mmCIF file of the N, C-alpha and C atoms, coordinates in Angstrom:
data_MODEL
# 
_entry.id   MODEL 
# 
loop_
_atom_site.group_PDB 
_atom_site.id 
_atom_site.type_symbol 
_atom_site.label_atom_id 
_atom_site.label_alt_id 
_atom_site.label_comp_id 
_atom_site.label_asym_id 
_atom_site.label_entity_id 
_atom_site.label_seq_id 
_atom_site.pdbx_PDB_ins_code 
_atom_site.Cartn_x 
_atom_site.Cartn_y 
_atom_site.Cartn_z 
_atom_site.occupancy 
_atom_site.B_iso_or_equiv 
_atom_site.pdbx_formal_charge 
_atom_site.auth_seq_id 
_atom_site.auth_comp_id 
_atom_site.auth_asym_id 
_atom_site.auth_atom_id 
_atom_site.pdbx_PDB_model_num 
ATOM 1   N N  . MET A 1 1  ? -13.585 -11.862 17.248  1.00 0.00 ? 1  MET A N  1 
ATOM 2   C CA . MET A 1 1  ? -12.585 -13.355 18.379  1.00 0.00 ? 1  MET A CA 1 
ATOM 3   C C  . MET A 1 1  ? -13.487 -13.445 20.038  1.00 0.00 ? 1  MET A C  1 
ATOM 4   N N  . GLU A 1 2  ? -12.473 -14.592 20.170  1.00 0.00 ? 2  GLU A N  1 
ATOM 5   C CA . GLU A 1 2  ? -13.249 -15.201 21.794  1.00 0.00 ? 2  GLU A CA 1 
ATOM 6   C C  . GLU A 1 2  ? -13.079 -13.698 22.749  1.00 0.00 ? 2  GLU A C  1 
ATOM 7   N N  . LYS A 1 3  ? -13.889 -13.529 23.591  1.00 0.00 ? 3  LYS A N  1 
ATOM 8   C CA . LYS A 1 3  ? -14.086 -13.165 25.131  1.00 0.00 ? 3  LYS A CA 1 
ATOM 9   C C  . LYS A 1 3  ? -12.278 -13.034 26.025  1.00 0.00 ? 3  LYS A C  1 
ATOM 10  N N  . GLU A 1 4  ? -12.652 -13.798 25.861  1.00 0.00 ? 4  GLU A N  1 
ATOM 11  C CA . GLU A 1 4  ? -11.221 -14.973 26.718  1.00 0.00 ? 4  GLU A CA 1 
ATOM 12  C C  . GLU A 1 4  ? -9.598  -14.302 25.861  1.00 0.00 ? 4  GLU A C  1 
ATOM 13  N N  . LYS A 1 5  ? -9.998  -14.677 25.177  1.00 0.00 ? 5  LYS A N  1 
ATOM 14  C CA . LYS A 1 5  ? -9.129  -13.963 24.230  1.00 0.00 ? 5  LYS A CA 1 
ATOM 15  C C  . LYS A 1 5  ? -8.724  -12.519 24.679  1.00 0.00 ? 5  LYS A C  1 
ATOM 16  N N  . ILE A 1 6  ? -10.024 -11.583 24.585  1.00 0.00 ? 6  ILE A N  1 
ATOM 17  C CA . ILE A 1 6  ? -9.977  -10.384 24.566  1.00 0.00 ? 6  ILE A CA 1 
ATOM 18  C C  . ILE A 1 6  ? -9.386  -9.745  25.805  1.00 0.00 ? 6  ILE A C  1 
ATOM 19  N N  . ALA A 1 7  ? -10.405 -10.765 26.735  1.00 0.00 ? 7  ALA A N  1 
ATOM 20  C CA . ALA A 1 7  ? -10.203 -10.239 28.374  1.00 0.00 ? 7  ALA A CA 1 
ATOM 21  C C  . ALA A 1 7  ? -7.935  -9.790  28.462  1.00 0.00 ? 7  ALA A C  1 
ATOM 22  N N  . ARG A 1 8  ? -7.480  -11.829 27.971  1.00 0.00 ? 8  ARG A N  1 
ATOM 23  C CA . ARG A 1 8  ? -6.179  -12.098 27.762  1.00 0.00 ? 8  ARG A CA 1 
ATOM 24  C C  . ARG A 1 8  ? -5.359  -11.014 27.409  1.00 0.00 ? 8  ARG A C  1 
ATOM 25  N N  . ILE A 1 9  ? -6.201  -10.333 26.509  1.00 0.00 ? 9  ILE A N  1 
ATOM 26  C CA . ILE A 1 9  ? -4.797  -9.091  25.427  1.00 0.00 ? 9  ILE A CA 1 
ATOM 27  C C  . ILE A 1 9  ? -4.727  -7.963  26.872  1.00 0.00 ? 9  ILE A C  1 
ATOM 28  N N  . ASN A 1 10 ? -5.873  -7.649  27.641  1.00 0.00 ? 10 ASN A N  1 
ATOM 29  C CA . ASN A 1 10 ? -6.455  -6.484  28.600  1.00 0.00 ? 10 ASN A CA 1 
ATOM 30  C C  . ASN A 1 10 ? -5.173  -6.710  29.809  1.00 0.00 ? 10 ASN A C  1 
ATOM 31  N N  . GLU A 1 11 ? -5.515  -8.091  30.314  1.00 0.00 ? 11 GLU A N  1 
ATOM 32  C CA . GLU A 1 11 ? -4.488  -8.467  31.331  1.00 0.00 ? 11 GLU A CA 1 
ATOM 33  C C  . GLU A 1 11 ? -2.616  -8.039  31.089  1.00 0.00 ? 11 GLU A C  1 
ATOM 34  N N  . LEU A 1 12 ? -2.416  -8.453  30.042  1.00 0.00 ? 12 LEU A N  1 
ATOM 35  C CA . LEU A 1 12 ? -1.473  -8.476  29.324  1.00 0.00 ? 12 LEU A CA 1 
ATOM 36  C C  . LEU A 1 12 ? -0.829  -7.031  29.378  1.00 0.00 ? 12 LEU A C  1 
ATOM 37  N N  . ALA A 1 13 ? -1.772  -6.160  29.231  1.00 0.00 ? 13 ALA A N  1 
ATOM 38  C CA . ALA A 1 13 ? -1.875  -4.936  28.968  1.00 0.00 ? 13 ALA A CA 1 
ATOM 39  C C  . ALA A 1 13 ? -0.947  -4.083  30.473  1.00 0.00 ? 13 ALA A C  1 
ATOM 40  N N  . ARG A 1 14 ? -1.957  -4.762  31.055  1.00 0.00 ? 14 ARG A N  1 
ATOM 41  C CA . ARG A 1 14 ? -2.189  -3.979  32.186  1.00 0.00 ? 14 ARG A CA 1 
ATOM 42  C C  . ARG A 1 14 ? -0.764  -4.316  33.270  1.00 0.00 ? 14 ARG A C  1 
ATOM 43  N N  . LYS A 1 15 ? -0.301  -5.761  33.130  1.00 0.00 ? 15 LYS A N  1 
ATOM 44  C CA . LYS A 1 15 ? 0.458   -6.692  33.268  1.00 0.00 ? 15 LYS A CA 1 
ATOM 45  C C  . LYS A 1 15 ? 2.174   -5.935  32.555  1.00 0.00 ? 15 LYS A C  1 
ATOM 46  N N  . LYS A 1 16 ? 1.724   -5.249  31.891  1.00 0.00 ? 16 LYS A N  1 
ATOM 47  C CA . LYS A 1 16 ? 3.106   -4.467  30.794  1.00 0.00 ? 16 LYS A CA 1 
ATOM 48  C C  . LYS A 1 16 ? 3.379   -3.170  31.559  1.00 0.00 ? 16 LYS A C  1 
ATOM 49  N N  . LYS A 1 17 ? 1.915   -2.702  31.935  1.00 0.00 ? 17 LYS A N  1 
ATOM 50  C CA . LYS A 1 17 ? 2.374   -1.061  32.632  1.00 0.00 ? 17 LYS A CA 1 
ATOM 51  C C  . LYS A 1 17 ? 2.561   -1.149  33.991  1.00 0.00 ? 17 LYS A C  1 
ATOM 52  N N  . THR A 1 18 ? 2.402   -2.219  34.634  1.00 0.00 ? 18 THR A N  1 
ATOM 53  C CA . THR A 1 18 ? 2.556   -2.113  36.338  1.00 0.00 ? 18 THR A CA 1 
ATOM 54  C C  . THR A 1 18 ? 3.857   -2.773  36.387  1.00 0.00 ? 18 THR A C  1 
ATOM 55  N N  . SER A 1 19 ? 4.285   -4.010  35.854  1.00 0.00 ? 19 SER A N  1 
ATOM 56  C CA . SER A 1 19 ? 5.443   -5.096  36.007  1.00 0.00 ? 19 SER A CA 1 
ATOM 57  C C  . SER A 1 19 ? 6.268   -5.310  35.003  1.00 0.00 ? 19 SER A C  1 
ATOM 58  N N  . GLY A 1 20 ? 6.327   -4.871  34.237  1.00 0.00 ? 20 GLY A N  1 
ATOM 59  C CA . GLY A 1 20 ? 7.034   -5.617  32.763  1.00 0.00 ? 20 GLY A CA 1 
ATOM 60  C C  . GLY A 1 20 ? 6.504   -6.725  32.354  1.00 0.00 ? 20 GLY A C  1 
ATOM 61  N N  . LEU A 1 21 ? 6.222   -7.172  31.123  1.00 0.00 ? 21 LEU A N  1 
ATOM 62  C CA . LEU A 1 21 ? 6.069   -8.782  30.528  1.00 0.00 ? 21 LEU A CA 1 
ATOM 63  C C  . LEU A 1 21 ? 7.264   -9.433  30.544  1.00 0.00 ? 21 LEU A C  1 
ATOM 64  N N  . THR A 1 22 ? 6.782   -10.891 30.840  1.00 0.00 ? 22 THR A N  1 
ATOM 65  C CA . THR A 1 22 ? 8.113   -12.345 30.757  1.00 0.00 ? 22 THR A CA 1 
ATOM 66  C C  . THR A 1 22 ? 8.386   -11.929 28.604  1.00 0.00 ? 22 THR A C  1 
ATOM 67  N N  . PRO A 1 23 ? 9.089   -12.351 28.327  1.00 0.00 ? 23 PRO A N  1 
ATOM 68  C CA . PRO A 1 23 ? 9.720   -12.444 26.818  1.00 0.00 ? 23 PRO A CA 1 
ATOM 69  C C  . PRO A 1 23 ? 8.934   -13.171 26.387  1.00 0.00 ? 23 PRO A C  1 
ATOM 70  N N  . LEU A 1 24 ? 8.190   -14.613 26.583  1.00 0.00 ? 24 LEU A N  1 
ATOM 71  C CA . LEU A 1 24 ? 7.438   -15.750 26.270  1.00 0.00 ? 24 LEU A CA 1 
ATOM 72  C C  . LEU A 1 24 ? 5.359   -14.773 26.273  1.00 0.00 ? 24 LEU A C  1 
ATOM 73  N N  . GLU A 1 25 ? 5.468   -13.820 27.204  1.00 0.00 ? 25 GLU A N  1 
ATOM 74  C CA . GLU A 1 25 ? 4.033   -13.031 27.584  1.00 0.00 ? 25 GLU A CA 1 
ATOM 75  C C  . GLU A 1 25 ? 3.920   -12.599 26.482  1.00 0.00 ? 25 GLU A C  1 
ATOM 76  N N  . ALA A 1 26 ? 5.219   -11.393 26.574  1.00 0.00 ? 26 ALA A N  1 
ATOM 77  C CA . ALA A 1 26 ? 5.415   -10.438 25.205  1.00 0.00 ? 26 ALA A CA 1 
ATOM 78  C C  . ALA A 1 26 ? 5.082   -11.029 24.121  1.00 0.00 ? 26 ALA A C  1 
ATOM 79  N N  . GLU A 1 27 ? 5.856   -12.241 23.687  1.00 0.00 ? 27 GLU A N  1 
ATOM 80  C CA . GLU A 1 27 ? 5.599   -12.709 22.543  1.00 0.00 ? 27 GLU A CA 1 
ATOM 81  C C  . GLU A 1 27 ? 3.770   -13.315 22.313  1.00 0.00 ? 27 GLU A C  1 
ATOM 82  N N  . GLU A 1 28 ? 3.003   -13.358 22.695  1.00 0.00 ? 28 GLU A N  1 
ATOM 83  C CA . GLU A 1 28 ? 1.265   -13.844 23.420  1.00 0.00 ? 28 GLU A CA 1 
ATOM 84  C C  . GLU A 1 28 ? 1.295   -12.839 23.341  1.00 0.00 ? 28 GLU A C  1 
ATOM 85  N N  . GLN A 1 29 ? 1.118   -11.699 24.236  1.00 0.00 ? 29 GLN A N  1 
ATOM 86  C CA . GLN A 1 29 ? 0.725   -10.393 23.586  1.00 0.00 ? 29 GLN A CA 1 
ATOM 87  C C  . GLN A 1 29 ? 0.801   -9.890  21.729  1.00 0.00 ? 29 GLN A C  1 
ATOM 88  N N  . GLN A 1 30 ? 1.676   -9.441  21.502  1.00 0.00 ? 30 GLN A N  1 
ATOM 89  C CA . GLN A 1 30 ? 2.010   -9.251  19.900  1.00 0.00 ? 30 GLN A CA 1 
ATOM 90  C C  . GLN A 1 30 ? 1.319   -10.464 19.340  1.00 0.00 ? 30 GLN A C  1 
ATOM 91  N N  . THR A 1 31 ? 1.193   -11.956 19.173  1.00 0.00 ? 31 THR A N  1 
ATOM 92  C CA . THR A 1 31 ? 0.027   -12.911 18.074  1.00 0.00 ? 31 THR A CA 1 
ATOM 93  C C  . THR A 1 31 ? -1.155  -12.374 19.009  1.00 0.00 ? 31 THR A C  1 
ATOM 94  N N  . LEU A 1 32 ? -1.687  -11.854 19.423  1.00 0.00 ? 32 LEU A N  1 
ATOM 95  C CA . LEU A 1 32 ? -3.137  -11.886 20.509  1.00 0.00 ? 32 LEU A CA 1 
ATOM 96  C C  . LEU A 1 32 ? -3.101  -10.538 19.599  1.00 0.00 ? 32 LEU A C  1 
ATOM 97  N N  . TYR A 1 33 ? -2.532  -9.640  19.727  1.00 0.00 ? 33 TYR A N  1 
ATOM 98  C CA . TYR A 1 33 ? -3.073  -8.081  19.109  1.00 0.00 ? 33 TYR A CA 1 
ATOM 99  C C  . TYR A 1 33 ? -2.645  -7.932  17.655  1.00 0.00 ? 33 TYR A C  1 
ATOM 100 N N  . ALA A 1 34 ? -1.873  -9.048  17.008  1.00 0.00 ? 34 ALA A N  1 
ATOM 101 C CA . ALA A 1 34 ? -1.742  -9.134  15.212  1.00 0.00 ? 34 ALA A CA 1 
ATOM 102 C C  . ALA A 1 34 ? -3.214  -9.493  14.927  1.00 0.00 ? 34 ALA A C  1 
ATOM 103 N N  . GLU A 1 35 ? -4.013  -10.604 15.889  1.00 0.00 ? 35 GLU A N  1 
ATOM 104 C CA . GLU A 1 35 ? -5.017  -11.988 15.314  1.00 0.00 ? 35 GLU A CA 1 
ATOM 105 C C  . GLU A 1 35 ? -6.821  -10.550 15.891  1.00 0.00 ? 35 GLU A C  1 
ATOM 106 N N  . TYR A 1 36 ? -6.361  -10.265 16.789  1.00 0.00 ? 36 TYR A N  1 
ATOM 107 C CA . TYR A 1 36 ? -7.562  -8.947  16.671  1.00 0.00 ? 36 TYR A CA 1 
ATOM 108 C C  . TYR A 1 36 ? -7.204  -7.276  16.053  1.00 0.00 ? 36 TYR A C  1 
ATOM 109 N N  . LEU A 1 37 ? -5.868  -7.189  15.736  1.00 0.00 ? 37 LEU A N  1 
ATOM 110 C CA . LEU A 1 37 ? -6.246  -6.691  14.614  1.00 0.00 ? 37 LEU A CA 1 
ATOM 111 C C  . LEU A 1 37 ? -6.833  -7.365  13.024  1.00 0.00 ? 37 LEU A C  1 
ATOM 112 N N  . ASN A 1 38 ? -6.064  -8.481  13.037  1.00 0.00 ? 38 ASN A N  1 
ATOM 113 C CA . ASN A 1 38 ? -7.230  -9.042  11.755  1.00 0.00 ? 38 ASN A CA 1 
ATOM 114 C C  . ASN A 1 38 ? -8.132  -9.299  11.713  1.00 0.00 ? 38 ASN A C  1 
ATOM 115 N N  . GLU A 1 39 ? -8.413  -9.120  12.938  1.00 0.00 ? 39 GLU A N  1 
ATOM 116 C CA . GLU A 1 39 ? -10.562 -9.339  12.635  1.00 0.00 ? 39 GLU A CA 1 
ATOM 117 C C  . GLU A 1 39 ? -11.172 -8.313  12.712  1.00 0.00 ? 39 GLU A C  1 
ATOM 118 N N  . ILE A 1 40 ? -9.917  -7.061  13.407  1.00 0.00 ? 40 ILE A N  1 
ATOM 119 C CA . ILE A 1 40 ? -10.739 -6.066  12.888  1.00 0.00 ? 40 ILE A CA 1 
ATOM 120 C C  . ILE A 1 40 ? -10.760 -5.495  11.727  1.00 0.00 ? 40 ILE A C  1 
ATOM 121 N N  . ARG A 1 41 ? -9.713  -5.572  11.056  1.00 0.00 ? 41 ARG A N  1 
ATOM 122 C CA . ARG A 1 41 ? -8.696  -5.288  9.486   1.00 0.00 ? 41 ARG A CA 1 
ATOM 123 C C  . ARG A 1 41 ? -10.598 -5.745  8.763   1.00 0.00 ? 41 ARG A C  1 
ATOM 124 N N  . ALA A 1 42 ? -10.917 -7.044  8.527   1.00 0.00 ? 42 ALA A N  1 
ATOM 125 C CA . ALA A 1 42 ? -11.371 -8.305  8.274   1.00 0.00 ? 42 ALA A CA 1 
ATOM 126 C C  . ALA A 1 42 ? -12.775 -7.630  8.158   1.00 0.00 ? 42 ALA A C  1 
ATOM 127 N N  . SER A 1 43 ? -13.757 -6.949  9.307   1.00 0.00 ? 43 SER A N  1 
ATOM 128 C CA . SER A 1 43 ? -14.377 -6.410  9.821   1.00 0.00 ? 43 SER A CA 1 
ATOM 129 C C  . SER A 1 43 ? -14.527 -4.894  9.162   1.00 0.00 ? 43 SER A C  1 
ATOM 130 N N  . PHE A 1 44 ? -14.182 -4.908  9.255   1.00 0.00 ? 44 PHE A N  1 
ATOM 131 C CA . PHE A 1 44 ? -13.558 -2.495  8.172   1.00 0.00 ? 44 PHE A CA 1 
ATOM 132 C C  . PHE A 1 44 ? -14.248 -3.271  6.941   1.00 0.00 ? 44 PHE A C  1 
ATOM 133 N N  . GLY A 1 45 ? -13.522 -4.277  6.473   1.00 0.00 ? 45 GLY A N  1 
ATOM 134 C CA . GLY A 1 45 ? -13.503 -4.466  4.767   1.00 0.00 ? 45 GLY A CA 1 
ATOM 135 C C  . GLY A 1 45 ? -14.952 -4.621  4.443   1.00 0.00 ? 45 GLY A C  1 
ATOM 136 N N  . ALA A 1 46 ? -15.627 -5.660  5.633   1.00 0.00 ? 46 ALA A N  1 
ATOM 137 C CA . ALA A 1 46 ? -17.165 -5.890  5.189   1.00 0.00 ? 46 ALA A CA 1 
ATOM 138 C C  . ALA A 1 46 ? -18.197 -5.206  4.827   1.00 0.00 ? 46 ALA A C  1 
ATOM 139 N N  . THR A 1 47 ? -17.612 -3.950  6.222   1.00 0.00 ? 47 THR A N  1 
ATOM 140 C CA . THR A 1 47 ? -18.194 -2.850  5.990   1.00 0.00 ? 47 THR A CA 1 
ATOM 141 C C  . THR A 1 47 ? -18.248 -2.018  4.794   1.00 0.00 ? 47 THR A C  1 
ATOM 142 N N  . LEU A 1 48 ? -17.109 -1.693  4.549   1.00 0.00 ? 48 LEU A N  1 
ATOM 143 C CA . LEU A 1 48 ? -16.999 -0.977  3.441   1.00 0.00 ? 48 LEU A CA 1 
ATOM 144 C C  . LEU A 1 48 ? -17.306 -1.570  2.456   1.00 0.00 ? 48 LEU A C  1 
ATOM 145 N N  . GLU A 1 49 ? -17.703 -2.808  2.179   1.00 0.00 ? 49 GLU A N  1 
ATOM 146 C CA . GLU A 1 49 ? -17.946 -3.452  1.102   1.00 0.00 ? 49 GLU A CA 1 
ATOM 147 C C  . GLU A 1 49 ? -19.798 -3.358  0.296   1.00 0.00 ? 49 GLU A C  1 
ATOM 148 N N  . HIS A 1 50 ? -20.600 -2.293  1.500   1.00 0.00 ? 50 HIS A N  1 
ATOM 149 C CA . HIS A 1 50 ? -21.634 -2.300  1.462   1.00 0.00 ? 50 HIS A CA 1 
ATOM 150 C C  . HIS A 1 50 ? -22.298 -1.544  2.250   1.00 0.00 ? 50 HIS A C  1 
ATOM 151 N N  . THR A 1 51 ? -21.683 -0.034  1.843   1.00 0.00 ? 51 THR A N  1 
ATOM 152 C CA . THR A 1 51 ? -21.655 1.505   2.185   1.00 0.00 ? 51 THR A CA 1 
ATOM 153 C C  . THR A 1 51 ? -21.282 2.004   0.862   1.00 0.00 ? 51 THR A C  1 
ATOM 154 N N  . VAL A 1 52 ? -22.220 2.639   0.997   1.00 0.00 ? 52 VAL A N  1 
ATOM 155 C CA . VAL A 1 52 ? -22.667 3.502   -0.671  1.00 0.00 ? 52 VAL A CA 1 
ATOM 156 C C  . VAL A 1 52 ? -22.353 5.026   -0.649  1.00 0.00 ? 52 VAL A C  1 
ATOM 157 N N  . ILE A 1 53 ? -22.241 5.761   -1.427  1.00 0.00 ? 53 ILE A N  1 
ATOM 158 C CA . ILE A 1 53 ? -22.435 6.868   -1.213  1.00 0.00 ? 53 ILE A CA 1 
ATOM 159 C C  . ILE A 1 53 ? -23.134 7.920   -2.330  1.00 0.00 ? 53 ILE A C  1 
ATOM 160 N N  . LYS A 1 54 ? -24.331 8.430   -1.615  1.00 0.00 ? 54 LYS A N  1 
ATOM 161 C CA . LYS A 1 54 ? -25.818 8.505   -2.445  1.00 0.00 ? 54 LYS A CA 1 
ATOM 162 C C  . LYS A 1 54 ? -25.319 10.288  -3.355  1.00 0.00 ? 54 LYS A C  1 
ATOM 163 N N  . ARG A 1 55 ? -25.102 10.599  -4.004  1.00 0.00 ? 55 ARG A N  1 
ATOM 164 C CA . ARG A 1 55 ? -24.895 11.866  -4.877  1.00 0.00 ? 55 ARG A CA 1 
ATOM 165 C C  . ARG A 1 55 ? -26.293 13.033  -5.033  1.00 0.00 ? 55 ARG A C  1 
ATOM 166 N N  . PRO A 1 56 ? -25.948 14.352  -4.818  1.00 0.00 ? 56 PRO A N  1 
ATOM 167 C CA . PRO A 1 56 ? -27.017 15.154  -5.303  1.00 0.00 ? 56 PRO A CA 1 
ATOM 168 C C  . PRO A 1 56 ? -28.286 14.989  -5.758  1.00 0.00 ? 56 PRO A C  1 
ATOM 169 N N  . ASP A 1 57 ? -27.636 14.243  -6.885  1.00 0.00 ? 57 ASP A N  1 
ATOM 170 C CA . ASP A 1 57 ? -28.816 13.937  -8.231  1.00 0.00 ? 57 ASP A CA 1 
ATOM 171 C C  . ASP A 1 57 ? -29.120 12.620  -8.531  1.00 0.00 ? 57 ASP A C  1 
ATOM 172 N N  . GLY A 1 58 ? -28.985 11.673  -6.988  1.00 0.00 ? 58 GLY A N  1 
ATOM 173 C CA . GLY A 1 58 ? -29.264 10.454  -6.520  1.00 0.00 ? 58 GLY A CA 1 
ATOM 174 C C  . GLY A 1 58 ? -29.366 9.460   -7.363  1.00 0.00 ? 58 GLY A C  1 
ATOM 175 N N  . THR A 1 59 ? -27.684 9.359   -7.930  1.00 0.00 ? 59 THR A N  1 
ATOM 176 C CA . THR A 1 59 ? -26.958 8.697   -8.296  1.00 0.00 ? 59 THR A CA 1 
ATOM 177 C C  . THR A 1 59 ? -26.591 7.306   -7.075  1.00 0.00 ? 59 THR A C  1 
ATOM 178 N N  . VAL A 1 60 ? -26.039 6.517   -7.057  1.00 0.00 ? 60 VAL A N  1 
ATOM 179 C CA . VAL A 1 60 ? -25.713 5.395   -6.154  1.00 0.00 ? 60 VAL A CA 1 
ATOM 180 C C  . VAL A 1 60 ? -24.568 4.915   -6.451  1.00 0.00 ? 60 VAL A C  1 
ATOM 181 N N  . GLU A 1 61 ? -23.238 5.124   -5.160  1.00 0.00 ? 61 GLU A N  1 
ATOM 182 C CA . GLU A 1 61 ? -21.722 4.210   -6.086  1.00 0.00 ? 61 GLU A CA 1 
ATOM 183 C C  . GLU A 1 61 ? -21.320 3.677   -4.956  1.00 0.00 ? 61 GLU A C  1 
ATOM 184 N N  . LYS A 1 62 ? -21.333 2.865   -4.978  1.00 0.00 ? 62 LYS A N  1 
ATOM 185 C CA . LYS A 1 62 ? -20.274 1.588   -4.425  1.00 0.00 ? 62 LYS A CA 1 
ATOM 186 C C  . LYS A 1 62 ? -18.581 2.290   -3.736  1.00 0.00 ? 62 LYS A C  1 
ATOM 187 N N  . VAL A 1 63 ? -18.489 1.983   -2.388  1.00 0.00 ? 63 VAL A N  1 
ATOM 188 C CA . VAL A 1 63 ? -16.936 2.800   -2.589  1.00 0.00 ? 63 VAL A CA 1 
ATOM 189 C C  . VAL A 1 63 ? -16.131 1.590   -2.834  1.00 0.00 ? 63 VAL A C  1 
ATOM 190 N N  . LYS A 1 64 ? -16.435 0.538   -2.457  1.00 0.00 ? 64 LYS A N  1 
ATOM 191 C CA . LYS A 1 64 ? -15.284 -0.240  -3.492  1.00 0.00 ? 64 LYS A CA 1 
ATOM 192 C C  . LYS A 1 64 ? -15.187 -0.944  -4.782  1.00 0.00 ? 64 LYS A C  1 
ATOM 193 N N  . ASP A 1 65 ? -15.890 0.318   -5.453  1.00 0.00 ? 65 ASP A N  1 
ATOM 194 C CA . ASP A 1 65 ? -15.757 0.367   -6.410  1.00 0.00 ? 65 ASP A CA 1 
ATOM 195 C C  . ASP A 1 65 ? -15.468 1.836   -6.730  1.00 0.00 ? 65 ASP A C  1 
ATOM 196 N N  . ARG A 1 66 ? -14.899 3.084   -5.799  1.00 0.00 ? 66 ARG A N  1 
ATOM 197 C CA . ARG A 1 66 ? -15.380 4.130   -6.603  1.00 0.00 ? 66 ARG A CA 1 
ATOM 198 C C  . ARG A 1 66 ? -13.382 3.833   -5.763  1.00 0.00 ? 66 ARG A C  1 
ATOM 199 N N  . LYS A 1 67 ? -13.193 2.947   -5.019  1.00 0.00 ? 67 LYS A N  1 
ATOM 200 C CA . LYS A 1 67 ? -11.441 2.436   -4.779  1.00 0.00 ? 67 LYS A CA 1 
ATOM 201 C C  . LYS A 1 67 ? -10.675 2.398   -5.837  1.00 0.00 ? 67 LYS A C  1 
ATOM 202 N N  . LYS A 1 68 ? -11.435 1.517   -6.601  1.00 0.00 ? 68 LYS A N  1 
ATOM 203 C CA . LYS A 1 68 ? -11.099 0.658   -8.030  1.00 0.00 ? 68 LYS A CA 1 
ATOM 204 C C  . LYS A 1 68 ? -10.448 2.114   -9.124  1.00 0.00 ? 68 LYS A C  1 
ATOM 205 N N  . ASN A 1 69 ? -10.654 3.239   -8.994  1.00 0.00 ? 69 ASN A N  1 
ATOM 206 C CA . ASN A 1 69 ? -10.538 4.534   -10.079 1.00 0.00 ? 69 ASN A CA 1 
ATOM 207 C C  . ASN A 1 69 ? -9.755  5.250   -9.712  1.00 0.00 ? 69 ASN A C  1 
# 
């Protein structure tokens, strides 16, 4: 996500705490936050795809294969 969008999310959050948001700003905040969460979820999913569990007996199991069982 671009730094400008993250800065806008933070700006809207500060404004919400101090003076409140207009309906248009609230909608913008929800849209930006949803986009941010989708990117976080995608990043986390990619991390899990490359994560393995190494057992004491030396066997290695991918986390994504474990999820299917």
